[in-house]
C-alpha positions as CSV (number, residue, x, y, z in Angstrom):
1,M,0.0,0.0,0.0
2,D,1.2,3.5,-0.8
3,P,2.5,5.0,2.5
4,L,0.8,8.3,2.0
5,L,-2.6,6.6,1.5
6,L,-2.0,4.6,4.7
7,V,-1.2,7.8,6.6
8,L,-4.4,9.4,5.3
9,L,-6.4,6.3,6.5
10,V,-4.9,6.6,10.0
11,F,-5.7,10.3,9.9
12,A,-9.3,9.6,9.0
13,A,-9.6,7.0,11.8
14,T,-8.0,9.3,14.3
15,C,-10.4,12.2,13.4
16,A,-13.4,9.9,13.8
17,F,-12.2,8.7,17.2
18,C,-11.5,12.2,18.5
19,W,-14.8,13.6,17.4
20,I,-16.9,10.7,18.6
21,A,-15.1,10.5,21.9
22,S,-15.6,14.3,22.4
23,L,-19.3,13.9,21.9
24,I,-19.6,10.9,24.3
25,T,-17.4,12.3,27.1
26,K,-18.2,16.0,26.5
27,D,-14.4,16.5,26.7
28,T,-12.7,18.1,23.7
29,S,-9.0,17.3,24.7
30,W,-8.8,14.0,22.8
31,V,-6.6,15.6,20.1
32,D,-4.3,16.9,22.9
33,R,-3.9,13.3,24.1
34,I,-2.9,11.9,20.7
35,W,-0.9,14.9,19.7
36,S,2.4,13.4,20.8
37,I,1.7,10.0,19.3
38,V,0.3,10.1,15.8
39,P,3.2,12.1,14.2
40,A,5.6,9.4,15.2
41,V,3.2,6.8,13.7
42,Y,3.1,8.7,10.4
43,V,6.9,9.1,10.1
44,W,7.4,5.4,10.9
45,I,5.0,4.5,8.1
46,F,7.2,6.3,5.6
47,A,10.4,4.8,7.2
48,I,9.1,1.3,7.1
49,A,7.9,1.8,3.5
50,G,11.4,2.9,2.6
51,I,12.9,-0.2,4.2
52,V,10.4,-2.5,2.5
53,D,11.1,-0.9,-0.9
54,G,14.8,-1.6,-0.5
55,Q,15.7,2.1,-0.5
56,D,18.7,3.6,1.3
57,A,16.4,4.4,4.3
58,A,19.1,5.8,6.7
59,R,17.6,9.3,6.5
60,L,14.1,8.0,7.1
61,I,15.2,5.9,10.0
62,V,17.0,8.9,11.6
63,M,13.8,11.1,11.0
64,A,11.7,8.4,12.7
65,V,14.0,8.0,15.7
66,L,14.1,11.8,16.2
67,V,10.3,12.1,16.1
68,T,10.0,9.1,18.4
69,A,12.3,10.9,20.9
70,W,10.2,14.0,20.5
71,A,7.0,11.9,21.1
72,A,8.5,10.3,24.2
73,R,9.4,13.6,25.8
74,L,6.1,15.2,25.1
75,T,4.0,12.2,26.2
76,F,5.9,12.0,29.4
77,N,5.5,15.7,30.2
78,F,1.8,15.6,29.2
79,A,1.2,12.5,31.4
80,R,2.8,13.9,34.5
81,K,0.6,17.0,34.3
82,G,-2.5,14.7,34.4
83,G,-3.2,15.0,30.7
84,Y,-4.4,11.4,30.4
85,T,-6.6,11.4,33.5
86,G,-9.6,13.1,31.9
87,M,-8.5,16.7,32.5
88,E,-9.7,19.0,29.7
89,D,-7.6,22.0,28.6
90,Y,-8.9,25.0,30.5
91,R,-8.8,27.1,27.3
92,W,-11.5,25.0,25.6
93,A,-13.7,25.6,28.7
94,I,-13.2,29.3,28.3
95,L,-14.1,29.2,24.6
96,R,-17.1,27.0,25.3
97,G,-18.4,29.7,27.7
98,R,-18.1,32.4,25.0
99,M,-20.0,30.5,22.3
100,K,-23.5,29.0,21.8
101,P,-23.5,25.2,22.1
102,W,-23.9,24.7,18.4
103,Q,-21.2,27.2,17.6
104,F,-18.8,25.4,19.9
105,Q,-19.6,22.0,18.3
106,V,-18.8,23.4,14.8
107,F,-15.6,24.8,16.3
108,N,-14.9,21.4,17.8
109,L,-15.3,19.5,14.6
110,L,-13.7,21.9,12.2
111,F,-10.8,23.3,14.3
112,I,-10.1,21.1,17.3
113,V,-10.6,17.8,15.4
114,L,-10.1,18.2,11.7
115,Y,-7.7,21.2,11.5
116,Q,-5.4,20.1,14.3
117,N,-5.3,16.5,13.1
118,A,-4.6,17.7,9.6
119,L,-1.7,19.7,11.0
120,L,-0.2,16.7,12.6
121,V,-0.2,15.0,9.2
122,L,1.4,18.0,7.5
123,I,4.3,18.4,10.0
124,A,5.1,14.7,9.3
125,L,5.2,15.0,5.5
126,P,8.8,16.0,5.1
127,A,9.3,12.2,5.7
128,F,7.1,11.7,2.6
129,I,9.5,13.9,0.6
130,A,12.4,11.9,2.0
131,W,10.7,8.7,1.0
132,Q,10.1,10.1,-2.5
133,N,13.8,11.2,-2.8
134,P,16.0,8.4,-1.2
135,A,19.3,10.1,-1.6
136,P,22.2,8.9,0.6
137,F,22.4,10.3,4.2
138,G,24.8,13.2,4.1
139,V,26.6,15.8,6.2
140,W,23.7,18.2,6.2
141,D,21.4,15.5,7.4
142,A,23.8,14.8,10.3
143,I,24.0,18.5,11.1
144,F,20.2,19.0,11.1
145,A,19.8,15.8,13.2
146,V,22.2,17.2,15.9
147,V,20.3,20.6,15.8
148,F,17.0,18.8,16.2
149,A,18.4,16.9,19.2
150,A,19.7,20.1,20.7
151,F,16.3,21.8,20.5
152,L,14.8,18.6,22.0
153,V,17.1,18.9,25.0
154,G,16.3,22.6,25.3
155,E,12.6,21.8,25.4
156,F,13.1,19.2,28.0
157,V,15.1,21.6,30.2
158,A,12.3,24.3,29.9
159,D,9.6,21.8,30.7
160,Q,11.6,20.6,33.7
161,Q,12.2,24.1,35.0
162,Q,8.5,24.8,34.7
163,W,7.6,21.5,36.4
164,D,10.0,22.1,39.3
165,F,8.7,25.6,39.8
166,H,5.0,24.6,39.9
167,Q,5.9,21.7,42.3
168,A,7.6,24.2,44.6
169,K,4.7,26.5,44.3
170,R,2.2,23.8,45.3
171,A,4.4,23.0,48.3
172,G,4.5,26.7,49.4
173,R,8.2,27.2,48.6
174,A,7.6,29.6,45.7
175,E,5.0,32.0,44.5
176,G,4.1,34.0,41.4
177,F,5.2,32.9,38.0
178,L,8.5,31.5,36.7
179,T,11.0,34.1,35.4
180,G,14.3,32.3,36.1
181,G,16.4,30.0,33.9
182,L,15.3,29.8,30.3
183,F,12.2,31.7,31.2
184,S,14.3,34.8,31.8
185,W,15.1,34.8,28.1
186,S,11.8,33.8,26.7
187,R,8.3,33.7,28.2
188,H,7.7,30.4,26.3
189,P,11.0,28.7,25.7
190,N,9.3,25.3,25.4
191,F,7.0,26.7,22.6
192,F,10.1,28.1,20.8
193,F,12.0,24.8,20.9
194,E,8.9,22.8,19.9
195,Q,8.4,24.9,16.7
196,A,12.1,24.9,16.0
197,Q,12.3,21.1,16.0
198,W,9.6,20.9,13.3
199,W,11.4,23.5,11.1
200,V,14.6,21.4,11.4
201,F,12.5,18.3,10.6
202,Y,11.3,20.1,7.4
203,A,14.9,20.9,6.6
204,I,15.9,17.2,6.7
205,G,13.2,16.4,4.2
206,A,14.3,19.3,2.0
207,T,17.9,18.1,2.1
208,A,16.7,14.8,0.6
209,A,15.0,16.7,-2.2
210,V,18.0,18.9,-2.9
211,A,20.3,15.9,-2.8
212,S,18.1,14.3,-5.5
213,G,18.6,17.3,-7.8
214,L,15.4,19.2,-7.2
215,G,17.2,22.5,-6.5
216,F,16.0,25.5,-4.5
217,W,12.4,25.7,-5.6
218,G,10.7,22.4,-5.2
219,G,13.7,21.1,-3.2
220,A,14.9,23.4,-0.5
221,I,11.5,25.1,-0.6
222,N,8.9,22.5,-1.2
223,W,5.2,22.2,-0.5
224,T,5.6,20.4,2.8
225,I,6.8,23.7,4.4
226,V,3.1,24.5,4.9
227,G,3.2,22.2,8.0
228,A,5.9,24.2,9.8
229,I,4.3,27.5,8.8
230,L,0.8,26.4,10.1
231,L,2.3,25.0,13.3
232,T,4.0,28.4,14.0
233,I,0.8,30.3,13.3
234,L,-1.1,27.9,15.6
235,F,1.4,28.4,18.4
236,I,1.5,32.2,18.1
237,G,-2.3,32.3,18.1
238,S,-2.5,30.0,21.1
239,T,0.2,32.0,22.9
240,I,-1.5,35.3,22.4
241,F,-4.8,33.8,23.6
242,T,-3.2,32.3,26.7
243,E,-1.3,35.5,27.5
244,G,-4.5,37.5,27.1
245,I,-6.1,35.4,29.9
246,S,-3.0,35.8,32.2
247,S,-2.8,39.6,31.5
248,S,-6.4,40.2,32.3
249,K,-6.1,38.4,35.7
250,Y,-2.6,39.4,36.8
251,P,-1.4,43.0,36.2
252,A,2.2,42.1,37.0
253,Y,2.4,40.0,33.9
254,A,2.5,43.1,31.8
255,E,6.0,44.0,33.1
256,Y,7.2,40.4,32.3
257,K,5.9,40.8,28.8
258,R,7.7,44.1,28.4
259,T,11.1,42.8,29.5
260,T,11.1,39.3,28.1
261,S,10.8,38.0,24.6
262,M,7.6,36.1,23.8
263,L,9.2,33.1,22.0
264,V,12.7,33.5,20.6
265,P,15.2,33.4,23.5
266,L,16.8,36.9,23.8
267,P,18.6,38.8,26.5
268,P,16.0,40.3,28.9
269,R,15.3,44.0,28.5
270,R,15.9,46.3,31.4
271,A,12.9,46.7,33.8
272,K,11.4,50.1,34.3
273,A,12.5,51.7,37.6
274,K,9.6,52.6,39.9
275,S,9.9,55.5,42.2
276,G,9.6,54.5,45.9
277,A,9.4,50.8,45.0
278,K,11.7,48.2,46.4
279,K,13.8,46.3,43.8
280,K,12.5,42.7,43.4
281,T,15.2,40.1,43.8
282,G,13.1,37.0,43.5
283,K,12.4,34.8,40.5
284,G,8.6,35.4,40.4
285,A,5.8,37.9,40.2
286,K,2.1,37.7,40.7
287,A,1.0,35.9,37.6
288,P,1.0,32.3,36.3
289,T,3.2,30.9,33.6
290,P,1.0,29.9,30.7
291,E,1.1,26.2,30.1
292,P,1.9,24.6,26.8
293,A,-0.9,24.1,24.3
């Protein structure tokens, strides 16, 4: 069977499951629960197809291993926060309260189920390009694989810093929101590293196309770039929505936004001096750190 057709069949079955489960349980977070799983399934479908076809599948295997490592990290982080215990993402509850029931069900079907599942297919499709263009694994593939792994480590560190802070906060050893570590350079370093990994994943697929002689247009820049672009748009929109909630509840978050980059890690900007106010020396302020989407 053509691997792309098999991926589309898995996509259709996943959409049907998420939609039906959301109707039965009245819980719209089923896509969140499969988010870290199905991209690895899609990439392994292409990798196995390359092996069965007798191709030089080294690049596809590396891509599959990298995405599996990504999946393991994200699944672990989602599970320890209770994501598989029936807890719905609080943002869906807020949106449900702003819409009529039928409007939210349309939103559930078209955006939460269909759009997000389609996006999970799209970000995996550089593996399809690699399957179509089985050029030998090269230096650029190795470089991009190392960069992907570096971003994966960065995301793990950011998640761990956020987890440690919230655990300390629950135990009464900390208050406010996290501004130390990687969060002093970016308000959402985990979001940045997440997106960066999929841009690098796209680059590995593009490397296969270029190595096969497709050149810049159609090779380095090919149609599967739409997955990385749409993922970035989704993250930016989700971040803005989440930060809007935090800013409306916690005035102190405004200063954190002013001094710290939203996504790309950058040196923090100098805080405004306040007349008669004591200089803060702690690592927090009176606002929560937005959780990953």
